[in-house]
Each structure stands twice: as structure tokens, then as C-alpha cells.
C-alpha positions in Angstrom: 50.1 70.3 111.0 49.8 68.0 108.0 47.1 65.7 106.6 47.3 61.9 106.6 48.0 60.2 103.3 44.8 59.7 101.4 42.8 62.4 103.2 40.9 64.8 100.9 42.1 68.3 101.2 39.4 70.7 99.9 41.3 73.7 98.7 40.1 76.8 96.8 42.3 76.1 93.8 41.2 79.3 92.1 43.1 81.4 94.6 46.7 80.5 94.0 48.3 83.8 93.2 51.2 83.7 95.7 52.3 80.2 94.7 51.9 81.0 91.0 53.9 84.2 91.2 56.8 82.5 93.1 56.9 79.6 90.6 56.8 82.1 87.7 59.7 84.0 89.3 61.5 80.7 89.4 60.9 80.3 85.7 62.2 83.8 85.0 65.4 82.8 86.9 65.8 80.2 84.1 66.8 83.0 81.8 69.5 84.0 84.3 70.6 80.4 84.3 71.0 80.4 80.6 73.0 83.6 80.7 75.3 82.3 83.4 75.7 79.0 81.6 76.6 80.8 78.4 79.1 83.0 80.3 80.7 80.0 81.9 80.9 78.2 78.6 82.6 81.2 77.0 85.2 81.2 79.8 85.9 77.5 79.3 84.7 76.6 82.8 85.2 73.0 83.7 82.0 70.9 84.1 81.0 68.3 86.6 80.1 66.1 83.7 83.7 66.2 82.4 84.9 64.7 85.7 82.5 61.9 85.2 83.5 61.3 81.6 87.3 61.2 82.3 86.6 58.9 85.3 84.8 56.5 83.0 87.8 56.7 80.7 90.2 56.0 83.5 88.2 52.9 84.6 88.2 51.6 81.0 92.0 52.2 80.8 92.7 50.8 84.3 94.1 54.2 85.4 93.7 55.8 88.9 90.7 58.1 89.2 90.2 58.9 92.9 90.4 62.6 93.8 92.7 64.6 91.6 94.0 61.5 89.7 91.9 62.2 86.6 93.7 65.4 86.0 96.7 63.3 84.7 94.6 61.9 81.8 92.5 65.0 81.0 92.5 68.8 80.5 90.9 69.2 83.9 92.6 71.3 86.6 89.8 72.1 89.0 87.5 69.0 88.9 88.2 65.9 90.9 86.3 62.6 91.4 84.8 62.9 94.8 82.6 59.8 95.1 83.4 56.4 96.6 85.4 54.2 94.1 82.6 51.7 93.6 80.5 54.4 91.9 83.0 55.0 89.1 82.0 52.1 86.8 78.6 53.8 86.4 80.3 56.4 84.3 82.0 54.0 81.9 78.9 54.4 79.7 80.1 58.0 79.1 83.8 56.9 78.9 83.2 54.7 75.9 82.6 57.8 73.7 85.8 59.1 71.9 84.8 62.7 72.7 83.2 64.0 75.9 80.7 66.2 73.9 78.7 63.1 72.7 77.9 61.8 76.2 77.4 65.4 77.4 74.4 65.8 75.1 73.0 62.5 76.3 73.6 63.6 79.9 71.6 66.8 79.4 68.7 64.7 78.0 68.9 62.4 81.0 68.8 65.2 83.5 65.9 66.9 81.7 63.9 63.6 82.1 65.0 63.4 85.8 63.8 67.0 86.5 60.6 66.2 84.7 60.1 63.1 86.8 60.7 65.1 90.0 57.9 67.4 88.9 55.6 64.5 88.2 56.5 63.0 91.6 55.5 66.3 93.2 52.2 66.3 91.4 51.5 62.7 92.4 52.4 63.5 96.0 49.9 66.4 96.0 47.2 64.2 94.5 47.9 61.5 97.1 47.0 64.2 99.7 43.8 65.1 98.0 44.9 68.3 96.4 43.3 68.9 93.0 45.4 71.4 91.0 44.3 73.5 88.1 46.2 73.0 84.8 48.1 76.3 85.3 49.5 75.0 88.6 50.5 71.7 87.2 52.3 73.4 84.3 54.1 75.8 86.7 55.3 73.0 88.9 56.6 71.0 86.0 58.0 74.1 84.4 59.8 75.2 87.6 61.4 71.7 88.0 62.7 71.7 84.5 63.4 75.3 83.6 64.1 77.3 86.7 67.6 78.8 87.1 69.1 76.0 89.2 67.7 73.3 86.9 69.2 75.0 83.9 72.6 75.2 85.6 72.3 71.7 86.8 71.7 70.4 83.3 74.5 72.6 81.9 77.0 71.5 84.5 75.8 67.9 84.2 76.1 67.0 87.9 74.3 64.0 89.5 72.4 66.0 92.2 69.0 65.8 90.5 69.3 62.1 90.2 70.3 61.9 93.9 67.2 64.0 94.8 64.9 61.7 92.8 66.4 58.6 94.5 66.0 60.2 97.9 62.4 61.2 97.2 61.5 57.7 95.8 63.2 56.1 98.8 61.3 58.4 101.2 57.9 57.6 99.7 58.8 53.9 99.6 59.5 53.9 103.3 56.3 55.9 104.1 54.4 53.3 102.1 55.9 50.4 104.0 58.6 49.5 101.5 61.4 50.0 104.0 64.0 47.7 102.3 63.6 49.6 99.0 63.9 53.0 100.7 66.9 52.0 102.9 68.7 50.5 99.9 68.1 53.6 97.7 69.3 56.0 100.5 72.5 54.0 101.2 73.3 53.9 97.5 73.0 57.7 97.2 75.3 58.1 100.2 78.1 56.6 98.1 77.8 59.6 95.8 77.1 62.5 98.2 77.9 61.1 101.7 75.4 63.4 103.4 72.4 61.1 102.9 74.1 58.8 105.4 73.0 61.4 108.1 69.4 60.8 107.1 69.7 57.7 109.3 68.7 60.1 112.1 65.3 60.4 110.4 65.1 56.6 110.0 65.6 56.2 113.7 62.9 58.8 114.4 60.5 56.9 112.2 61.6 53.6 113.8 62.2 52.3 110.3 64.4 49.5 111.5 64.2 47.4 108.4 65.2 50.4 106.3 68.2 51.0 108.6 69.2 47.3 108.3 68.9 47.5 104.5 70.9 50.7 104.4 73.7 49.3 106.5 73.9 46.1 104.5 73.8 48.0 101.2 76.3 50.7 102.4 78.9 48.2 103.8 78.3 45.8 100.9 79.2 48.4 98.3 82.3 49.3 100.3 83.4 45.7 100.4 82.7 45.3 96.7 84.7 48.5 96.0 87.7 47.1 97.9 87.5 43.9 96.0 87.4 45.7 92.6 89.7 48.6 93.2 91.7 47.7 96.3 92.1 49.1 99.8 94.6 51.8 98.7 92.0 53.5 96.5 89.7 53.8 99.5 92.4 55.1 101.8 93.1 57.8 99.2 89.4 58.6 99.0 89.1 59.0 102.7 92.2 61.2 102.9 90.9 63.3 100.0 87.5 63.8 101.5 88.8 64.7 105.0 91.7 66.9 103.9 90.6 68.5 100.7 87.0 68.0 99.8 85.9 69.1 103.3 87.4 72.6 102.3 88.1 73.1 106.0 91.0 75.5 105.4 88.7 77.9 103.6 86.9 78.8 106.8 90.0 79.9 108.8 90.0 83.6 109.2 86.4 83.9 107.8 84.9 82.5 104.7 85.5 84.6 101.6 82.2 86.4 100.9 82.6 85.9 97.2 82.6 82.1 97.5 79.2 80.9 96.5 78.6 78.5 99.3 75.5 78.2 101.3 76.4 77.3 104.8 75.8 78.3 108.4 79.5 78.0 108.9 79.9 81.3 107.0 78.8 83.6 109.8 80.4 81.4 112.5 83.8 81.5 110.7 83.8 85.3 111.0 83.8 85.2 114.8 85.6 81.9 115.6 89.1 80.8 114.7 88.0 77.2 113.9 88.6 74.9 110.9 85.8 74.0 108.6 85.5 70.5 110.2 85.3 72.0 113.7 82.6 74.3 112.5 80.6 71.3 111.2 80.2 70.2 114.8 79.3 73.6 116.1 76.8 74.5 113.4 75.2 71.0 113.7 74.9 71.5 117.5 73.2 74.9 116.9 70.7 73.7 114.3 69.9 70.4 115.9 67.4 71.8 118.5 65.3 73.3 115.7 65.1 70.0 113.9 64.2 68.4 117.2 61.2 70.8 117.4 59.9 69.4 114.1 60.4 65.8 115.3 58.8 66.5 118.6 55.6 68.1 117.2 55.2 65.9 114.1 52.0 63.8 114.3 50.7 63.0 110.8 52.3 61.1 108.0 52.8 64.4 106.2 54.4 65.9 109.3 56.9 63.0 109.1 57.7 64.0 105.5 58.3 67.6 106.7 60.6 66.2 109.4 62.6 64.5 106.7 62.7 67.8 104.8 63.8 69.7 107.9 66.6 67.2 108.4 67.7 67.6 104.8 67.7 71.4 105.0 69.7 71.4 108.2 72.3 69.0 106.7 72.7 71.1 103.6 73.7 74.2 105.7 75.8 72.4 108.3 77.5 69.2 107.3 77.7 70.3 103.6 79.1 73.6 102.4 76.4 73.6 99.7 77.1 75.0 96.3 74.3 76.4 94.1 73.9 72.9 92.6 72.5 71.8 96.0 69.5 74.1 95.8 67.7 71.5 93.7 67.4 69.3 96.9 64.7 71.7 98.1 62.4 71.0 95.1 60.9 67.9 96.8 58.9 68.3 98.9 59.0 72.1 99.1 57.1 72.6 95.8 54.3 70.4 97.3 54.4 72.0 100.7 53.6 75.5 99.4 50.3 74.0 98.1 49.7 71.8 101.2 49.3 74.5 103.7 46.8 77.3 103.9 48.2 78.8 107.2 49.5 82.1 105.8 52.6 82.5 107.9 53.8 79.0 107.1 53.0 79.4 103.4 54.8 82.7 103.2 57.9 81.4 105.0 58.1 78.6 102.4 57.4 81.0 99.5 59.9 83.6 100.7 62.5 80.9 101.2 61.9 79.6 97.7 62.4 83.1 96.3 65.6 83.8 98.2 67.3 80.5 97.3 66.8 81.5 93.7 68.6 84.8 94.2 72.3 83.7 94.3 73.7 87.2 94.5 77.1 87.6 96.1 79.3 90.8 96.5 80.8 90.4 93.0 77.4 90.2 91.5 76.1 93.2 93.4 79.1 95.1 92.1 78.4 94.2 88.5 74.8 95.3 88.9 75.8 98.6 90.4 78.4 99.2 87.7 75.7 98.7 85.1 73.4 101.3 86.7 73.6 105.1 86.1 74.7 105.8 89.7 77.4 108.2 90.9 80.7 106.7 92.1 80.0 107.7 95.7 76.5 106.1 95.8 77.8 103.0 93.9 80.7 102.5 96.3 78.3 102.9 99.3 75.9 100.2 98.0 78.7 97.8 97.1 80.4 98.3 100.5 77.2 97.8 102.4 76.4 94.7 100.4 79.8 93.2 101.0 79.6 94.0 104.7 76.3 92.2 105.0 77.1 89.3 102.8 80.3 88.6 104.6 78.2 87.3 107.5 75.4 85.6 105.5 74.2 85.0 102.0 70.8 85.5 100.4 70.3 81.8 99.7 71.3 80.9 103.3 68.5 83.2 104.6 66.2 81.3 102.2 67.3 78.0 103.7 66.6 79.3 107.2 63.2 80.6 106.3 62.3 77.2 104.8 63.5 75.5 108.1 61.3 78.0 110.0 58.4 77.0 107.8 58.9 73.4 108.6 58.8 74.1 112.4 55.7 76.2 112.0 54.0 73.6 109.7 54.0 71.0 112.4 53.3 73.3 115.3 50.5 75.5 114.1 47.2 73.9 113.1 46.2 74.6 109.5 42.9 76.5 109.0 41.6 73.6 107.0 41.8 71.4 110.2 38.6 72.9 111.7 36.4 69.9 110.9 36.4 66.9 113.2 37.7 64.5 110.5 40.7 66.8 110.0 41.5 67.4 113.6 45.1 66.0 113.1 45.9 68.8 110.6 
């Protein structure tokens, strides 16, 4: 179990080989991220940033922008605007540029700074728990946040997920430090972009953060009212219909989710056995995962345990409510990168480390096939490997296993005393 904020945690900082190897592996995946980004760019893949840019242009021109509307004023065919209408004016700053490439460069710089800040926040979090890191560990943590594969792809695609993560992390720490109104306001604001942070209200209730809940409700509803005033009720009706009928991707699960779709969700295996829509599978997968999150809530005692409870809630949401894409892996960065240093209980540590490795291995059947084709294997052996990989990955995915291992690590973190808890002053570890 965790330490209280401010307690000193005397660690042997000279023995950090497992953590360092995993973080180094993450940095190596950055090379893969560069290759994938270059490959996507060569194919002319549409970027998340481009949706933001043309949404900003639409706002400036007084044109519709909800859902697929931006395709009418752009070259986009696959990207839609999926956030609540009131968020759109934020992207006007990009829309003022005559070409999307100008703002794109600025967006990359912004996301670089955001990832760096996430790393610094992680280091500050560790320091607040009394962990003194060697320089190599600090460099690896910062390097992982900025240059690992998912970070590289996040900067290339230009999505807002790193910014949302930073806001969630700052909001979490604000609430844990008694600034509930600040925390609730930040979380409610992020929910207007990604929706799923609204479900973090469960954690607020668990923490009895009633002022944060009130602030979140006022902020959330206030932004909706402001959006209606600015953009009208019809835009919001269109937004709800788009989210429920299209963005939910519920039809993709009927008959079993395509194993080549790079989504990370517990609904994947369930869809292979049950003739349910994606929205119905949300309810089922949430019901299945909820008892495991409850175990974390039940056994959490220290302030750090409460942070782990938040993290367990986040992990659970990302594989149930959300059909997570690879972009969403960055939501694990905080507090996972801190937790691998905050526990010395080996099983817990290795659950976290193994999970971090697997979420950085986004290999799906089509990728296995490409790898096998590049190897000097006979046709028979190659077909056998590809067939076996497809059979397994029809029911799961490597990143999904990683998410589940991280969740298991959260459960064990709060249930099993850390070896460093042997002294009386650390009896709550």
C-alpha cells in the first residue's frame, strides 16, 4: 500500500535496472513511432490536427462544424469534429492561418512542451513522496514522456490527448491538495473534449470531494448553456446524435470486432461471443470490470492509494466506456511512470512494468504478417505463425493485455504491504 504525501521513502536508487530497461525500451519504440509517422505521411493520412484546423476555419466563417460538417469545407474524408460545440472556438487560433501547415508546426511545439510538463509533473510527484532519483532516472522519465512511440505519434497526429492528460493530472493533484474547486473545474472542462472524464465523478464520490463535484457540475452545465447560446440548440442535438450513432462505433462490434482494428477494448473478446451492439457491450464490460475497481477502492488507505484508485478508474474506463485508439495510451503516463518507482513489492512492480511494455507493443495481425513476410521463413511456417497470431488477436490485443496487467498492479498495490513498510512510521504502506 502507498505512502502518505510528504513521507520520506528511502529507496536504493542505485538498483533501478528493471525500471530503466523498460523506460529505455519505451524510448526505442520512439524510433518505431517515427517510422510509422513517416509511413502515414507518405500515404497522405489525415491528421487529428487537420480536423482542429478546419473547425477553427469553420467557426471564423460561420459554417457548421459538428461531426462530419467540416468535410464540406476541407479535403478531409475520415476526420470529424467530435467535441462539444463550445470547445470549437479554442481552435480559431489555428484557423487564422491561411495554410494548415503553419499551425501544425506550432501544435507540435505545444505538444512537445506538454509532454515535457507531464514528465516534470511525474518527477515532482515522486519528490513529494520522498523518492530521490538519480540523474539517469530523471532523464529516462522525461525522455519517455517526450520521445516514446506513443508520444511521437501523438505529436505527429496533433491530437489533444496529452493536453487532456495534463489537465486531469493537475486536477487530481489539486483535489488531493485541498483545491477541490480547481480540480473539479479542470475535470469538467476536459469532459467537453473527451466525455469519458465525466465518469471520473465516481472517484470524486469515493473521495467525498463534494466541492469538486459541485464545481464540476456547475462548470459542465455552464459550458453547455454557453454553447447553446453561442451555437444554438440544433448544433447540440446534432452533436448528441453523432456521438450516439456514429462516434460510439457500436456497429463495428456486431459479429465480432475486426482483429485488424487497432482499438484497445474489453469489448473485443466479448463481441466474439455475444451478438450485442457496441453500446450494449459498454454496459456489460463495465459491469465485469467494476468489481475489480471496487477492490482498489475498498483497500485504499493512504493518499497515494487514493491516487492509485483514480488510476484504476481511468484504466477501467479506457477499456470499457472508450474503444481506445493507440492515442489513448498516453493517459497511462501519469501516474504509472511514478508508480513503477513507488513500489518495491516485486510482483506489483513487475505487473506495472510488464503492462508498460505491452501497451508499447501495438502489434495487430496485419503487423505480424508484415514481420513474418520480412523474415527468411518457409511459406508453411509463415502461414502457421500468421494464422496463430490472427486466431489469438481476434480475441484480445497485446495492448489490452497490458492495460489489464496495469489494473492488476493497481489492485495488488493497495492490497499487499510494500517491503519498505516494515518500520512503525511506515505501517500504512
